[in-house]
N, C-alpha and C positions, 0 to 999 in steps of 0.2 A: 637592253633592258638587260643593268647585272642581274644574277637571281642569286638569292641568299638562301643556305643552305642549317645555317646556326639556328637550334630548337632551345626555344626555354620555354621547356617542359615541368612547370612543379604547382603545387597548389595553392601559389601566391600568387603568384604572374594572373593564372584563371577567372581568378578573386579578384583583385587590380582590374582588370578589362569591364565586370562584369558592376563592379562599385563604382568607377570613372562612371561609366554609361549611363546606370541609375540618377547619379550626380550632374550628369546632363539633361535629364529627363528626357535621356534617348533610348525611342522600342525595336528590338532590333531587329525588325521588319526593316527602318529606319533610316539603320547603323548598314545593313544589308545593301541597298543604295548609295549613301553616299562610301562604298568602300570596295561591293562590285562581289565581292562575298556572300556567301548563301546563309541564310537563315538557318541552316541544320548544320553548318559545320561553323558557326559564328557561334551558336550553342552548346557544341559540343568543347568548340574553344575553351569557354564564360566551364564550363561545367571540368576541365580539366584531364578531361579524356582524349582532347588532338593535345598534336605540339603545334609550336606556336613558328610561322617562319619571321625576319625578320622582316621579309617589302610583306607579307601583311599586319604585323604590328605598325609599321610607321604605316600604313593605311589606314590604320585603326585611329593612335594617335591624333593621327590629322584629323580625320571624321571626328574625332573626338577636342580636339582642340588642344590635345596635349602635347608632350614630347614621347617621343618610346623607352623616354626607362624610368615615365613615370608607369607605364605598362610593364615593366621588367625592368630587371638591372641584369643581369643573367646574358646580356650583349655586350661581346669585345668593341673597348672604342672608336679601332682600324673599323667596324662593321658598320658602326655607327653613323662613322665618319662617311664612307660608301655609298650610306643610306641616303645619304640626300639626295643623290642623283636617281631617286625613285619618282616616277614620275606623279605626278597627281593624280588618279580617279577621277575623268573626267565625263562617265558615265556613256563613250560615245566609242563605238567601235573602233581601230587601227586597221580594220582590211576589211573584203568582203565576205569570209564564212568564217567559223570559229573550228576550232581545230576541237575535237575531242584529245581531254584526258584520257577516255576508255577507249581501251579493246574489245573494238565485233572481232570476235573469232569466230573462224567457215571450221566451227567445228565444236566442243562445249568453252563457253569463254563467259566471262560480269556480266551480267541483266543491267541493259538498259536505265538510270535513272541519270538524270539532265535537269537541270532546274536552272526555270528563267526568271527576270525578272516582270513586270504587265507590259511590256514592252518589247517581249518575245529576245532581252540584252542576255547571253545565258555568263551566268555566276564568274566569277575569278578560275574559283576551284575547277570549277570541270573543265574550263578551258587555259590550256598554256602557248594559243597567238592565233593568229589570223591566218587564212592563205591571199592571197588579193591575184583580181585578174585583170585582162587589158580590156574595153570597154567590147569588144567585138567578140570575148567568149560568152563575157556578161550577158551581152544582147541573148542570146539562145537560152538562158535559163531565167524561164517567168516567175520563176520564183525563189527570185536568190534570197527573200529574207528566210524563207523555210528550211534551207541546204545549211549542212551542215559537215564536216571531215570529221573524220572515224582510222584511223591505222588501223590494218587484220593482220589475222593471222592461222596458219591452220593451211593446208591444201586440198582443201576438198571442194576448193574451185577450179583447180588451175587444170586448164591453159587458162582457162578465161578470166580470170581474179587474181593473181599468184601471193600467198605469205606476202608480207612487206607493204603491198601495196598501199594508201588509200583512197579510200572509199568516200565516191561527195554521197551522201545522202539526201533526200528529197523528202524529210517529212510531213509535207501536206497530200502526200501519196502516198494513204495505210489502205485504200481498196486495193487487192494485189491483182490487176487484173490492165491490165495486160497478161499473157505471162511473161517473165521480165527477172530481174536479180532481184531482190530483199536485203534489206534487215527486217531481224526476226525475232521471237522467242517464242520457240513451242513445250520450255521446264527445266529447260538445261541452258539457257543464260541469251544472251547477242549475240547471233548470226546470222551472216550474209550467205542467203543459196539464191537457187531457181524456185519463182512459185506459179503452182500449180492450177487454175481452180479446175476442178471437173465438173465438168456439165451435168444441169438436170440432178444436181442432188447437197447434201452440204457436205462436201468431204471437198480436202486441198493436198495440193501433190506437195514434199518437200523435197525438192533435186541439189545434188552431185553433180558439178557439169568433171569432175574426175570421174573417171569410171572405174575407181579403184573402192569411191560408194556405194550404196544405193543410196534410194531413195523411197521416201517416208509416207503413206498418207494418212489421214489425221482428220478429225472434225475440223471444221473451218474458225467454230471457239476455242478450240483448240489452243491457237493463231495468233500472238497479237502484232501487230507486224508494223514496224516504224518509221518505215518509208521506204523510197524506190530508188536505187542505185541508180544516178544519173550520169557518173561521168565516176575513173580511177585514176591514179596518179601512180606511180613506180620507178624507178633510180635501174636502168638498164645497168650494167658494167660494161 
């Protein structure tokens, strides 16, 4: 799919989105379902605090049954012509596992904040595509609909999980038992770490596989587990 980076980020453009949406008596929630763009992101577009890519402008225009030019007149004619190739939002996945645009650091990183609709489908502003797998691989993942992929950075989990890898997180597994590698947050943002419960206590160990880093002993209530790392992918040069 063609990617468009041109932005039309001005108050007139933002107000047109809201004006047209309200004139069609379409709620933000319904527009989010129609476009695959989250309500929070749409709200920021309407408020003028976020730029609007041509791809999203086309999705919104189609959902509201108007032309992209009615949303904004800031786009170049040649880009509008190319925009005709943007697929219509179908509400269906184009692969097996969404690839998050959120980075999971193996050190301080951005906190996990992922929004999905009632069907568990991740909104397009949090995902830049999907991973697809043959049936033989999918057969080993019982909770395919709850697995998400995300890029990881840092070296604290080397040599087990090198920076630059993609981790596949089973978000149905949020109890950190048995000892394994999990996606978690204990105050410094989303991280990938080995986790071990301390038996007969309210403590939990957060461990780096890289010997250059230590381990932290924390209260279980201080750690939020988002899921267990069930697989990862890395390129080898």
